[in-house]
C-alpha angles and dihedrals in degrees: 000000000000116000115222124173118235109264116266095015130108124240117261088250088063108064091169139007122032141304132209134207105057116143093240124113094245090061099037102043114056123154122246114201133190125190127192145116095274099034111109125215102256142143115219116219094201121078119263129186141214085250087067096062098074097051090046094050090045087056093050090053095043091244122143109230120215114279092238095055118126120236134034135255115264092190095107089052096049105037139070093230 
């Protein structure tokens, strides 16, 4: 038997506030937006994650992120350079 919480409800271990990680679209599909002079308006068909934000911002700023960082830079996918 697979346990799935009723949509739009919190798990019993979270009496208040919020939880994350449900299998529903409102938890799994969250927009990631970048703004800037060279950023182009574009919707990516491939999945991206919140772990991709830090490496992308690091590339925009010309900073080398730590080698063990999770995620990947999306800068080449969202800019004109």
